[in-house]
C-alpha positions as CSV (number, residue, x, y, z in Angstrom):
1,M,0.0,0.3,-0.1
2,R,2.6,2.7,1.0
3,K,4.6,1.7,-2.4
4,L,1.0,2.3,-4.4
5,V,0.9,5.7,-2.5
6,V,4.0,6.8,-3.4
7,L,3.6,5.8,-6.9
8,L,0.5,7.8,-7.1
9,G,2.4,10.9,-5.8
10,L,4.6,10.5,-8.3
11,L,1.9,10.3,-10.9
12,M,0.4,13.4,-9.7
13,A,3.7,15.5,-9.5
14,S,4.3,14.5,-13.0
15,L,0.8,15.5,-14.2
16,C,1.3,19.0,-12.6
17,A,4.4,19.3,-14.5
18,L,2.9,19.0,-17.7
19,G,0.0,21.2,-17.0
20,A,-2.6,18.5,-16.0
21,D,-6.3,19.1,-16.8
22,M,-8.2,20.4,-13.5
23,S,-11.6,20.4,-14.8
24,D,-13.3,17.7,-13.1
25,G,-15.5,16.9,-15.8
26,A,-16.8,20.2,-16.7
27,D,-17.1,21.8,-19.8
28,N,-16.3,25.1,-20.4
29,F,-17.7,25.1,-24.2
30,Y,-20.8,23.6,-22.9
31,K,-23.7,24.0,-25.4
32,S,-27.2,23.2,-23.7
33,E,-30.0,21.6,-26.2
34,K,-32.4,22.6,-23.5
35,V,-32.1,26.5,-23.7
36,T,-31.7,29.2,-26.6
37,M,-29.0,31.9,-27.1
38,Q,-29.3,35.4,-28.6
39,K,-26.6,37.8,-28.7
40,V,-27.7,41.6,-27.5
41,T,-26.1,44.6,-27.3
42,F,-26.7,47.3,-25.0
43,K,-25.6,50.7,-23.5
44,N,-24.2,51.4,-20.4
45,Q,-24.2,55.1,-18.9
46,Y,-20.9,55.9,-20.6
47,R,-22.6,55.2,-23.7
48,M,-20.3,52.7,-24.4
49,N,-21.7,49.0,-25.8
50,T,-21.8,46.3,-23.9
51,V,-22.3,42.8,-25.4
52,G,-23.7,39.9,-23.8
53,N,-25.2,36.3,-24.5
54,L,-28.8,36.0,-23.4
55,F,-30.1,32.7,-22.7
56,F,-33.6,31.5,-21.7
57,P,-35.5,27.8,-21.6
58,K,-36.8,26.6,-24.7
59,D,-40.2,25.9,-22.6
60,L,-40.5,29.6,-21.5
61,K,-44.3,30.3,-21.3
62,P,-45.4,32.8,-23.8
63,G,-46.2,36.2,-21.9
64,S,-44.6,35.4,-19.0
65,Q,-42.3,37.3,-16.5
66,N,-39.6,35.8,-15.3
67,A,-36.7,35.6,-12.7
68,A,-33.2,36.6,-14.0
69,I,-29.6,36.2,-13.2
70,I,-26.5,38.6,-14.6
71,V,-23.4,36.7,-14.9
72,G,-20.0,38.4,-14.8
73,H,-16.9,36.8,-15.9
74,P,-13.2,36.4,-14.2
75,M,-11.0,39.5,-14.2
76,G,-9.2,39.1,-17.4
77,A,-11.4,36.6,-19.1
78,V,-14.2,37.0,-21.6
79,K,-18.0,35.7,-21.3
80,E,-17.0,32.7,-23.2
81,Q,-14.9,31.6,-20.3
82,S,-17.1,30.1,-17.7
83,S,-19.6,32.8,-17.7
84,N,-21.6,30.9,-20.6
85,L,-21.4,27.8,-18.7
86,Y,-23.1,29.1,-15.4
87,A,-25.6,31.3,-17.6
88,Q,-26.8,27.9,-19.7
89,K,-26.9,25.7,-16.2
90,L,-28.9,28.3,-14.6
91,A,-31.4,28.8,-17.7
92,E,-31.7,24.9,-17.7
93,Q,-33.3,25.5,-14.2
94,G,-35.7,28.1,-15.8
95,F,-33.9,31.6,-15.3
96,V,-33.6,34.2,-17.7
97,T,-29.7,34.5,-18.0
98,L,-27.1,37.1,-19.2
99,A,-23.4,36.8,-19.4
100,I,-21.9,39.8,-20.6
101,D,-18.6,41.2,-21.6
102,L,-17.3,43.9,-19.0
103,S,-16.2,47.3,-20.8
104,F,-12.7,47.1,-22.4
105,W,-12.9,43.4,-22.9
106,G,-14.4,40.3,-25.1
107,E,-16.8,42.1,-27.6
108,S,-17.9,45.0,-25.7
109,D,-16.6,48.5,-26.3
110,G,-13.7,50.4,-24.5
111,L,-10.2,51.5,-25.4
112,P,-7.6,51.0,-24.3
113,R,-8.3,47.4,-24.5
114,N,-7.5,45.2,-21.1
115,A,-7.9,48.6,-19.1
116,V,-8.5,48.2,-15.3
117,S,-11.8,50.5,-14.6
118,P,-13.9,48.8,-11.2
119,E,-16.4,51.7,-11.7
120,I,-17.4,51.1,-14.8
121,Y,-17.2,47.3,-14.4
122,A,-19.9,47.8,-12.0
123,E,-22.0,50.1,-14.5
124,D,-21.8,47.4,-16.7
125,F,-23.7,45.1,-14.3
126,S,-26.3,48.2,-13.7
127,A,-26.5,48.7,-17.4
128,A,-27.5,44.7,-17.7
129,V,-30.5,45.4,-15.6
130,D,-31.3,48.6,-17.2
131,Y,-31.8,45.9,-20.2
132,L,-33.1,42.9,-18.8
133,G,-35.7,45.2,-16.6
134,T,-37.1,46.6,-19.5
135,Q,-37.8,43.2,-21.4
136,T,-41.2,41.6,-21.5
137,F,-40.4,38.3,-20.5
138,V,-38.5,39.5,-17.4
139,D,-39.8,40.1,-14.2
140,R,-37.7,43.6,-12.8
141,N,-38.4,42.7,-9.4
142,R,-36.5,39.1,-9.7
143,I,-33.0,40.3,-10.9
144,G,-30.1,38.8,-9.7
145,V,-26.3,38.5,-10.5
146,L,-23.4,36.4,-10.1
147,G,-20.1,37.2,-10.2
148,I,-17.2,34.7,-11.4
149,C,-13.5,35.1,-9.7
150,G,-12.8,39.0,-9.9
151,S,-16.5,40.0,-11.0
152,G,-17.6,38.6,-7.5
153,S,-16.0,41.7,-6.0
154,F,-17.6,44.5,-9.2
155,V,-21.1,42.6,-8.7
156,I,-20.6,43.8,-5.0
157,S,-19.9,47.0,-5.6
158,A,-22.9,47.4,-8.2
159,A,-25.0,46.0,-5.8
160,K,-24.1,48.4,-2.8
161,I,-25.6,51.6,-5.0
162,D,-28.3,49.5,-7.1
163,P,-31.2,48.1,-4.9
164,R,-32.9,46.6,-8.4
165,M,-30.5,43.8,-7.9
166,K,-32.2,41.5,-5.6
167,A,-29.7,38.9,-5.0
168,I,-26.1,38.4,-5.5
169,A,-24.3,35.6,-5.4
170,T,-20.3,34.8,-6.1
171,V,-18.2,32.1,-7.3
172,S,-14.6,32.0,-6.0
173,M,-14.4,35.4,-5.1
174,Y,-11.2,37.1,-5.7
175,D,-10.6,40.6,-4.2
176,M,-8.6,41.9,-7.0
177,G,-7.4,45.0,-4.9
178,A,-6.0,43.4,-1.8
179,A,-4.5,40.9,-3.9
180,N,-2.4,43.5,-5.9
181,R,-1.6,45.4,-2.7
182,N,-0.6,42.8,-0.7
183,G,0.5,40.0,-2.7
184,L,-0.7,36.6,-1.7
185,K,-0.4,35.5,2.3
186,H,0.5,39.4,2.5
187,S,4.1,38.6,0.5
188,V,4.4,42.2,-0.6
189,T,6.1,44.7,2.0
190,V,5.4,48.4,2.1
191,E,8.4,49.1,0.5
192,Q,7.7,47.0,-2.1
193,R,4.3,48.3,-2.9
194,K,5.8,52.0,-3.2
195,Q,8.2,50.5,-5.7
196,G,5.2,49.3,-7.8
197,I,3.5,52.8,-7.1
198,A,6.5,54.7,-8.3
199,A,6.9,52.5,-11.6
200,A,3.4,52.5,-12.5
201,A,3.4,56.1,-12.3
202,E,6.8,56.4,-14.3
203,Q,5.3,53.9,-17.1
204,R,2.8,56.8,-17.9
205,Y,5.6,59.0,-19.3
206,A,6.2,55.7,-21.4
207,E,3.3,55.7,-23.0
208,F,2.4,58.9,-22.9
209,T,5.6,59.6,-25.2
210,G,4.6,56.7,-27.6
211,G,5.8,53.9,-25.7
212,D,4.7,50.4,-26.0
213,T,1.6,49.6,-23.1
214,Q,3.2,47.2,-20.3
215,Y,0.6,44.9,-19.0
216,T,0.8,42.8,-15.6
217,S,-0.6,39.8,-13.9
218,G,-2.4,37.7,-15.9
219,T,-1.7,34.3,-17.0
220,V,1.7,32.8,-17.7
221,H,2.4,31.6,-21.1
222,E,4.9,28.3,-20.4
223,L,5.1,26.3,-17.2
224,T,8.6,25.2,-15.7
225,D,9.7,23.2,-12.8
226,K,9.5,26.5,-10.7
227,S,5.9,27.3,-11.4
228,N,3.3,27.5,-8.7
229,A,0.1,26.0,-7.9
230,I,-1.8,28.9,-8.9
231,E,0.1,29.4,-12.3
232,R,-0.8,26.0,-13.2
233,E,-4.2,26.3,-12.0
234,F,-4.5,29.4,-14.3
235,Y,-2.5,27.7,-17.2
236,D,-4.6,25.2,-17.3
237,F,-7.6,26.8,-18.1
238,Y,-6.7,29.9,-20.3
239,R,-3.8,28.8,-22.1
240,T,-5.2,25.3,-23.3
241,P,-8.1,24.2,-25.4
242,R,-9.9,23.6,-22.0
243,G,-10.7,27.2,-21.8
244,E,-8.7,29.1,-24.0
245,F,-10.9,31.9,-26.0
246,T,-9.8,35.2,-27.8
247,P,-12.9,36.6,-29.6
248,Q,-12.8,37.8,-33.3
249,R,-8.8,39.0,-32.7
250,P,-5.4,37.1,-32.6
251,I,-4.2,35.9,-29.6
252,T,-1.1,38.3,-28.1
253,A,0.6,38.4,-25.3
254,A,-1.5,40.7,-23.7
255,D,-4.6,38.4,-23.7
256,H,-5.3,37.9,-19.7
257,S,-3.2,40.4,-18.7
258,P,-4.6,43.9,-17.4
259,D,-2.7,47.1,-18.2
260,A,-0.1,47.2,-15.7
261,D,0.0,51.0,-14.9
262,Q,-3.8,50.9,-14.7
263,Q,-4.2,48.1,-12.5
264,R,-1.6,49.4,-9.9
265,Q,-3.4,52.9,-9.6
266,V,-6.9,51.9,-9.6
267,H,-6.6,49.0,-6.9
268,E,-4.6,51.8,-4.7
269,L,-7.5,54.0,-5.0
270,L,-9.5,50.8,-4.3
271,S,-7.9,50.8,-0.7
272,V,-9.2,54.3,-0.3
273,Q,-12.5,53.4,-1.5
274,R,-12.9,50.5,0.6
275,Y,-12.1,52.3,3.5
276,R,-14.6,55.1,3.2
277,D,-17.2,52.4,2.3
278,D,-16.3,50.6,5.6
279,L,-17.2,54.0,7.4
280,A,-20.5,54.8,5.6
281,T,-21.8,51.4,6.2
282,P,-20.0,48.9,8.2
283,D,-22.3,46.0,8.0
284,A,-23.2,46.4,4.3
285,V,-21.1,43.7,3.1
286,H,-19.6,40.7,4.8
287,R,-15.8,40.5,2.8
288,R,-13.2,37.7,3.4
């Protein structure tokens, strides 16, 4: 038995080194035969087009008003990466669902691409409520939101100022601000944080004078024997046929990588905003 355990351990280690399939049987590109999909486009309050995939059950009763759920994708991803899967599975349960591309990502408007703008991301969810709440087949008093990974924090920000969102749920919610400010397990020192802010500020000069845009974070492009567990997990989804998807433009090194100076400065601002929110509404939101 001990030899078997050792062999299994070696096998698992070798699979991890190769970037093993961690899907547990989930199919990111699942196509339900029980729902109908329709591409929709609507404007947010910044007059930017937000694009989404609208799903509804094929047995939807004509003239009925139904509960609806908006689904937001992970930070740096697009609606075809996990959002469509959740939206279809929920539609199979009788909901009208809408998987959206946040501004600056996927098929939605926004320049520069890959920009980090949590305020506009939150607005996209409110714009999705605008759209769903004006459809005859949706009960505007039963609209909820589901945020996956980074969108988990964005839907909470949206719901705090938009009471039309009657239910809020998250999947693997990721605190993007804290992760960028403090690093995993608070591994970033104050001095390192100051250096990052200074570098982002200097990068503005470079880009203003025509230099290349720098991108940060995101998914690694290759695995090595030094890759950590998180890098392997992200790679297994975003850099393999299991989840890789880039709509209507060629894959570049920037895919799944937010703009560097914007991300750094925005997340520093978020720490100030969070402090103000906590003073104003200390019991409004439970944050992990």
